[in-house]
C-alpha positions in Angstrom: -119.0 -16.8 76.9 -119.0 -20.5 78.0 -121.8 -22.8 78.6 -121.6 -26.0 80.7 -123.3 -28.7 78.8 -123.4 -32.3 80.1 -121.2 -31.5 83.2 -122.3 -30.6 86.7 -121.8 -27.1 87.9 -119.8 -27.2 91.2 -119.7 -23.5 91.9 -121.3 -22.3 95.1 -123.3 -19.6 93.5 -124.7 -21.1 90.4 -127.8 -20.3 88.6 -130.4 -22.7 87.6 -129.2 -25.8 85.6 -131.3 -24.9 82.7 -129.8 -21.4 82.2 -126.6 -20.8 80.2 -123.9 -19.3 82.3 -121.0 -17.0 81.0 -117.9 -16.9 83.2 -114.3 -15.6 83.1 -111.2 -18.0 83.2 -110.9 -19.4 86.7 -108.1 -18.4 89.1 -106.8 -22.0 89.0 -106.3 -21.9 85.2 -104.5 -18.6 85.5 -102.1 -20.0 88.2 -101.5 -23.1 86.2 -100.4 -21.1 83.2 -98.2 -18.9 85.3 -96.6 -22.0 87.0 -96.0 -23.5 83.6 -94.4 -20.3 82.3 -92.3 -20.1 85.5 -91.1 -23.7 85.2 -90.2 -23.3 81.5 -88.3 -20.1 82.4 -86.5 -21.9 85.3 -85.5 -24.7 82.9 -84.1 -22.3 80.4 -82.2 -20.3 83.1 -80.7 -23.5 84.6 -79.5 -24.6 81.2 -78.0 -21.2 80.5 -76.4 -21.1 84.0 -74.8 -24.5 83.4 -73.3 -23.3 80.1 -72.2 -20.1 81.8 -70.5 -22.1 84.7 -68.6 -24.1 82.1 -67.5 -21.0 80.3 -66.4 -19.4 83.6 -64.3 -22.5 84.5 -62.7 -22.5 81.1 -62.0 -18.8 81.4 -60.4 -19.2 84.8 -58.3 -22.1 83.5 -57.2 -20.0 80.5 -56.5 -17.0 82.9 -54.4 -19.2 85.2 -52.4 -20.6 82.2 -51.9 -17.0 80.9 -50.7 -15.8 84.3 -48.3 -18.7 84.5 -46.9 -17.9 81.0 -46.7 -14.2 81.9 -44.7 -15.0 85.1 -42.4 -17.2 83.1 -41.9 -14.6 80.4 -41.3 -11.9 83.0 -38.5 -14.1 84.6 -37.0 -14.7 81.1 -37.1 -11.0 80.4 -35.4 -10.2 83.7 -32.7 -12.7 83.0 -32.2 -11.3 79.5 -32.0 -7.8 80.9 -29.3 -8.9 83.4 -27.4 -10.7 80.6 -27.7 -7.6 78.4 -26.3 -5.4 81.2 -23.4 -7.7 81.7 -22.6 -7.8 78.0 -22.8 -4.0 77.8 -20.4 -3.6 80.7 -18.1 -6.2 79.3 -18.0 -4.3 76.0 -17.3 -1.0 77.7 -14.5 -2.7 79.7 -13.0 -4.2 76.6 -13.2 -0.9 74.8 -11.4 0.9 77.6 -8.7 -1.8 77.7 -8.2 -1.5 73.9 -8.0 2.3 74.1 -5.4 2.2 76.9 -3.4 -0.5 75.1 -3.5 1.5 71.9 -2.3 4.6 73.7 0.6 2.6 75.3 1.5 1.1 72.0 1.5 4.5 70.3 3.8 5.8 73.1 6.1 2.9 72.7 6.2 3.3 68.9 7.0 7.0 69.4 9.8 6.0 71.8 11.1 3.5 69.3 11.2 6.1 66.6 13.2 8.5 68.9 15.6 5.7 69.7 16.0 4.8 66.1 16.7 8.4 65.2 19.3 8.6 67.9 21.0 5.5 66.7 21.0 6.8 63.1 22.5 10.1 64.4 25.2 8.3 66.3 26.0 6.1 63.3 26.4 9.3 61.3 28.8 10.7 63.9 30.6 7.4 64.0 31.1 7.6 60.2 32.3 11.2 60.5 34.8 10.2 63.3 36.0 7.2 61.2 36.6 9.6 58.3 38.5 12.0 60.6 40.6 9.2 61.8 41.4 8.2 58.2 42.4 11.7 57.4 44.6 11.9 60.5 46.3 8.7 59.5 46.9 10.0 56.1 48.3 13.2 57.6 50.5 11.0 59.9 51.7 9.0 56.9 52.5 12.2 55.1 54.4 13.5 58.1 56.3 10.3 58.4 57.3 10.6 54.8 58.4 14.2 55.4 60.3 12.9 58.4 62.1 10.3 56.3 63.0 12.9 53.7 64.3 15.2 56.4 66.5 12.4 57.8 68.0 11.9 54.3 69.2 15.5 54.4 71.0 15.2 57.7 74.5 15.4 56.1 74.6 19.2 55.5 72.0 20.6 57.8 72.1 18.4 60.9 70.9 21.1 63.3 68.1 22.1 61.0 67.2 18.5 60.6 67.2 17.9 64.3 65.0 20.9 64.8 62.7 19.8 62.1 62.7 16.3 63.6 61.7 17.7 66.9 58.9 19.7 65.3 57.8 16.7 63.4 58.0 14.6 66.5 55.8 17.1 68.3 53.4 17.1 65.5 53.4 13.3 65.4 52.8 13.2 69.2 50.0 15.7 68.8 48.5 13.6 66.0 48.8 10.4 68.0 47.2 12.1 71.0 44.3 13.3 68.8 44.1 9.8 67.3 43.9 8.2 70.8 41.2 10.8 71.8 39.2 10.1 68.6 39.5 6.3 69.2 38.3 6.8 72.8 35.4 8.9 71.5 34.7 6.1 69.0 34.7 3.5 71.7 32.3 5.7 73.8 30.0 6.1 70.9 30.1 2.3 70.3 29.2 1.8 74.0 26.3 4.3 73.6 25.2 2.5 70.5 25.2 -0.8 72.3 23.2 0.8 75.2 20.7 2.2 72.7 20.4 -1.1 70.9 19.8 -2.7 74.3 17.1 -0.1 75.2 15.5 -0.7 71.8 15.4 -4.4 72.5 13.8 -3.7 75.9 11.2 -1.5 74.2 10.4 -4.2 71.8 10.1 -6.6 74.7 7.7 -4.2 76.4 5.7 -4.0 73.1 5.5 -7.8 73.1 4.3 -7.7 76.7 1.5 -5.3 75.6 0.6 -7.7 72.8 0.4 -10.5 75.5 -1.9 -8.3 77.6 -4.1 -7.6 74.5 -4.3 -11.4 73.8 -5.5 -11.9 77.4 -8.7 -10.1 76.4 -9.9 -13.2 74.7 -10.3 -15.1 78.0 -13.8 -15.7 79.2 -15.9 -12.5 79.6 -16.5 -11.1 83.0 -20.1 -11.9 84.0 -22.4 -11.4 87.0 -24.2 -14.8 86.5 -23.9 -16.8 89.7 -22.1 -14.0 91.5 -23.0 -11.7 94.4 -23.4 -8.2 92.8 -22.4 -5.0 94.7 -22.9 -1.7 92.8 -20.6 1.3 93.2 -21.5 4.8 91.9 -18.9 7.5 91.3 -19.7 11.1 90.3 -19.0 14.7 91.1 -21.8 16.7 92.8 -21.5 20.5 93.4 -17.8 20.2 92.7 -17.2 17.4 95.3 -16.5 13.7 94.5 -19.3 11.5 95.7 -19.1 7.7 96.4 -22.3 5.6 96.7 -22.7 1.9 97.4 -25.7 -0.4 96.7 -25.0 -3.4 98.9 -25.9 -7.0 97.9 -29.6 -7.5 98.0 -30.3 -3.8 98.6 -32.4 -1.5 96.4 -31.1 1.8 97.7 -27.9 3.7 97.3 -25.9 4.6 100.4 -23.6 7.7 100.2 -20.3 7.4 102.0 -16.6 8.6 102.0 -14.0 6.9 99.9 -12.4 5.3 103.0 -15.7 3.8 104.2 -16.4 2.6 100.6 -13.1 0.7 100.4 -13.6 -0.7 103.9 -17.0 -2.0 103.0 -15.8 -3.5 99.8 -12.9 -5.2 101.5 -15.2 -6.7 104.0 -17.4 -8.1 101.1 -14.3 -9.5 99.4 -13.1 -11.2 102.6 -16.5 -12.7 103.1 -17.3 -13.7 99.5 -13.9 -14.1 97.8 -14.2 -15.0 94.1 -18.0 -14.7 94.3 -17.9 -10.9 94.5 -18.9 -9.0 91.4 -18.4 -5.2 91.5 -20.6 -3.2 89.1 -19.2 0.3 88.5 -21.9 2.9 87.6 -20.7 6.2 86.1 -23.7 8.4 85.2 -23.7 10.2 81.9 -23.8 13.5 83.8 -21.2 12.5 86.3 -19.0 15.5 85.7 -15.9 13.3 85.6 -13.1 13.2 83.1 -12.3 10.0 81.2 -9.1 9.5 83.2 -10.8 10.0 86.5 -13.6 7.6 85.7 -11.2 5.0 84.3 -8.7 5.3 87.1 -11.4 4.8 89.8 -12.9 1.8 87.9 -9.5 0.2 87.4 -8.5 0.7 91.1 -11.8 -0.7 92.5 -12.0 -3.7 90.2 -8.3 -4.6 90.7 -8.7 -4.5 94.5 -12.1 -6.2 95.0 -13.6 -7.8 91.9 -13.4 -11.6 91.4 -12.3 -11.2 87.7 -9.1 -9.3 88.6 -8.0 -11.3 91.7 -4.8 -12.3 89.8 -4.1 -8.8 88.6 -5.2 -6.4 86.0 
């Protein structure tokens, strides 16, 4: 209840001035309060929106920076993967080279052992022949002494002495013939020994050549960095040899015959020269033997890869 005391009543329908009037809050007061509440709410919302805009800008800036770092990290990861692939392939190539060189060295060592055994056998035969020659000379000396004794007895038994002389002469001639044959055999064995010693020297020279090849492995490793990479896949499918090529800049494999593969690789080599890097891919389930895989790899790299332009 509200009473107007000392103020004029401006309402259209008003009771007598002397009576006390009870009214509800006017519509204007209510709208004023609502407007004030609305304005306070708008102020709070605007302040919060300003803070939210600053947070959104900061979030976008952080997101852009994170995306930039992510792109940089992705590129670095891709480069590391390429480098890792090159290193793995270089390790596989070096291991294959070492295995082949080891096999060749073992074969040469076996050949050297055989040659040494042959030389030892020939030296034994030579010693035996020398011993035989010594015995023959001893026999010859004995026969000559017998001949001298027979000549001393010529006085009484001339005919017998002449017959004995003839027999001794024949024996001497036979012994001399055998001696000449043994000496010829000895010369032949000496020539064979010289040939074997020469072959042994050549084998040692080949072994030194293998060592030189092994030392060449320390030259700079083969790498695809800065090169144009063409991938070749070799496998056996349904019992048939299959050849596939992934050309430079392509993401798909193209199946073709061996002749077409070599023709395409030759065209790439003629166009790119020492910028062509051949990547050989032999799947784990290729169905190929080690010799087949290695022979194909060596043939392709020797003909077309930049690293083997000067030879394997």
